[in-house]
C-alpha positions as CSV (number, residue, x, y, z in Angstrom):
1,M,0.0,0.0,0.0
2,K,1.4,3.3,-1.1
3,L,1.7,6.1,1.5
4,T,-0.3,9.2,0.6
5,Q,1.6,12.5,0.6
6,K,-0.2,13.5,3.9
7,M,0.9,10.3,5.6
8,Y,4.4,10.7,4.2
9,L,4.7,14.2,5.7
10,Q,3.3,13.0,9.0
11,V,5.9,10.2,9.2
12,K,8.6,12.7,8.2
13,D,7.6,15.2,10.9
14,N,7.5,12.4,13.5
15,Y,10.9,11.2,12.5
16,R,12.3,14.7,12.8
17,F,10.7,15.1,16.2
18,L,12.0,11.8,17.5
19,L,15.5,12.6,16.1
20,F,15.5,15.9,17.9
21,I,14.5,14.3,21.2
22,A,17.2,11.6,20.8
23,L,19.8,14.2,20.0
24,M,18.7,16.4,22.9
25,L,18.9,13.4,25.3
26,V,22.4,12.5,24.0
27,F,23.5,16.2,24.4
28,R,22.2,16.4,28.0
29,S,23.8,13.0,28.9
30,A,27.3,13.6,27.4
31,V,27.8,17.4,26.7
32,A,25.9,19.7,29.0
33,D,22.9,19.7,31.3
34,W,21.4,21.6,34.2
35,N,21.1,20.4,37.8
36,S,18.7,21.5,40.4
37,V,20.1,22.3,43.9
38,P,17.5,21.5,46.6
39,T,19.7,22.1,49.7
40,G,21.8,24.9,51.2
41,S,25.0,22.9,51.5
42,M,26.8,25.2,49.1
43,K,25.6,28.5,50.6
44,P,26.4,31.3,50.1
45,T,27.8,30.4,46.6
46,I,24.7,28.3,45.5
47,V,21.3,28.7,47.1
48,E,18.3,26.4,47.3
49,G,16.3,26.7,44.0
50,D,19.3,27.4,41.7
51,R,19.5,25.5,38.5
52,I,23.2,25.2,37.7
53,L,24.8,24.5,34.3
54,V,26.8,21.3,34.2
55,N,29.6,21.1,31.7
56,K,29.9,17.3,31.2
57,M,32.9,17.6,28.9
58,A,35.0,19.6,31.4
59,Y,37.0,16.4,32.4
60,D,35.9,13.5,30.1
61,L,34.3,12.6,26.9
62,R,31.8,10.0,28.1
63,L,29.7,7.3,26.4
64,P,26.2,8.8,26.4
65,F,23.9,7.5,29.2
66,T,26.8,6.0,31.2
67,N,29.8,7.1,33.3
68,I,32.2,5.4,31.0
69,S,35.0,7.7,30.0
70,L,36.0,7.4,26.3
71,L,38.7,10.1,26.5
72,K,40.1,12.0,29.5
73,L,40.2,15.7,28.8
74,A,41.4,17.1,32.1
75,D,41.4,16.5,35.8
76,P,39.4,18.5,38.4
77,R,41.4,21.4,39.9
78,R,41.3,22.7,43.4
79,G,38.4,25.1,43.9
80,D,36.3,23.6,41.1
81,I,32.6,23.1,41.8
82,V,32.0,19.5,40.7
83,I,28.8,17.4,40.3
84,F,29.2,13.7,41.0
85,D,27.1,10.6,41.4
86,S,28.0,9.4,44.9
87,E,27.8,5.6,45.2
88,V,28.0,6.0,49.0
89,S,25.0,8.3,49.4
90,D,23.2,7.0,46.3
91,I,22.5,10.6,45.1
92,R,23.9,13.3,42.8
93,L,25.8,15.9,44.9
94,V,27.4,19.3,44.2
95,K,30.5,20.2,46.2
96,R,33.8,22.1,45.9
97,V,37.2,20.3,45.3
98,I,39.5,21.0,48.2
99,G,42.0,18.2,48.2
100,L,43.7,16.7,45.1
101,P,45.3,13.2,44.9
102,G,48.4,13.2,47.1
103,D,47.4,16.2,49.2
104,T,47.3,16.2,53.0
105,V,44.3,18.1,54.4
106,E,43.3,19.1,57.9
107,M,40.7,21.3,59.4
108,Q,40.8,23.0,62.8
109,D,37.7,25.1,63.8
110,N,36.7,25.5,60.1
111,A,40.2,26.7,59.1
112,L,41.8,24.5,56.4
113,I,45.4,23.3,56.4
114,I,46.5,22.0,53.0
115,N,49.9,20.4,52.6
116,G,51.1,21.9,55.9
117,E,50.0,25.5,54.9
118,Q,47.0,27.1,56.7
119,L,44.7,29.0,54.4
120,S,43.9,32.7,54.9
121,Y,40.4,34.0,55.6
122,Q,38.8,37.4,55.4
123,A,35.6,38.1,57.4
124,L,32.7,39.5,55.4
125,S,29.6,39.3,57.7
126,L,28.8,38.2,61.2
127,T,25.5,37.4,63.0
128,A,24.7,35.7,66.3
129,L,24.3,32.4,64.4
130,Q,26.6,32.4,61.4
131,A,29.6,34.1,59.7
132,D,30.5,34.5,56.1
133,S,34.1,34.9,55.0
134,I,36.4,34.6,52.0
135,E,38.6,31.5,51.9
136,Y,41.8,31.8,50.0
137,L,42.6,28.5,48.3
138,P,45.9,28.3,46.4
139,G,45.2,30.2,43.1
140,M,41.6,31.2,43.8
141,K,39.2,32.5,46.4
142,H,35.6,31.9,47.3
143,Q,33.0,32.5,50.0
144,I,32.2,30.1,52.8
145,R,29.7,30.1,55.6
146,V,30.2,28.6,59.1
147,Q,28.1,28.4,62.3
148,Q,29.3,30.7,65.1
149,N,29.2,27.8,67.6
150,G,30.7,25.3,65.2
151,S,29.7,21.7,64.8
152,E,31.1,18.2,64.8
153,L,32.1,18.8,61.2
154,S,34.2,21.9,62.1
155,S,37.5,20.0,62.6
156,F,39.1,16.8,61.4
157,R,42.6,15.3,61.7
158,E,45.1,15.4,58.8
159,V,44.2,12.9,56.1
160,S,46.0,12.0,52.9
161,V,44.0,12.0,49.6
162,P,44.6,8.7,47.8
163,Q,45.4,8.6,44.1
164,G,42.3,8.7,41.9
165,H,40.3,10.4,44.6
166,Y,39.3,13.9,45.7
167,L,38.4,15.6,49.0
168,V,35.3,17.7,48.5
169,L,33.5,20.1,50.9
170,G,30.4,22.2,50.8
171,D,30.8,26.0,51.1
172,N,28.3,25.9,54.0
173,R,30.8,24.1,56.1
174,D,28.8,23.1,59.1
175,N,25.8,22.0,57.1
176,S,27.1,19.8,54.3
177,S,27.4,16.0,53.9
178,D,30.7,15.9,52.0
179,S,34.0,14.0,52.3
180,R,33.8,14.4,56.1
181,V,30.7,12.1,55.9
182,I,30.9,10.1,52.7
183,G,34.7,9.9,52.3
184,F,36.9,10.7,49.3
185,V,35.2,11.0,45.9
186,P,36.5,8.6,43.2
187,R,37.5,10.3,40.0
188,H,35.0,8.1,37.9
189,E,32.1,9.4,39.9
190,I,32.6,13.1,38.9
191,V,30.4,13.8,35.9
192,G,31.0,17.5,35.3
193,R,31.8,21.0,36.5
194,S,29.7,24.1,37.1
195,K,30.5,27.8,36.8
196,T,27.1,29.3,36.1
197,V,23.6,29.5,37.5
198,V,21.2,29.1,34.6
199,M,18.0,30.2,36.5
200,S,16.8,30.3,40.1
201,F,13.4,30.0,41.9
202,D,12.7,31.1,45.4
203,Y,11.3,28.1,47.3
204,D,10.2,30.2,50.2
205,N,8.3,32.8,48.1
206,Y,5.9,30.7,45.9
207,Y,8.8,29.6,43.6
208,L,9.0,33.1,42.1
209,P,12.1,33.5,39.8
210,R,15.2,35.3,41.2
211,S,16.1,37.3,38.1
212,E,19.3,38.6,39.7
213,R,20.7,35.0,39.7
214,Y,19.9,34.2,36.1
215,L,23.2,33.5,34.3
216,Y,25.0,34.2,37.6
217,T,28.7,33.4,37.6
218,L,29.8,31.1,40.5
């Protein structure tokens, strides 16, 4: 039975639509995607309701729909905000790289010591409950938030980061389940890096958009 022209056009349109969907899924799986941030573990850098852009080709060219690396492009650097599929917590997490393979890292009262050198901090704001400051990592700086009375996460003894692993922390230091809870992050779990907030919605205000955070640079 011959297809009529109308049927042929419908099939052609459906094919184009399905091809577009397939290519979009491949793009989001292997090239770039956005990730919703539901918690405040990265405050004040990233807030609840942010949708961050994930560059999935920052470190590897991966087989679509898998974590299999076809080609290594780079390694995470200290200070990078990375997105990883944690096998320990069984969830996708967003944290900052603090310790690289071979580093020694220690924390005393929320002050980091990396390879024997204590980092510098610059106070920004102070309330009865929390304090914001700038943390000067080697080669870069970023903001962190700590509780005034500290927590059980505020200190840990010196640890050595094993090869093929990374020590990651949340910028909201006393409210983050990171390497202090889940351990070192294996290199193969890291799926991408983020430098930009695509859009943001205020969970506490009827999910209204935060226009000031659209395309906000982290």
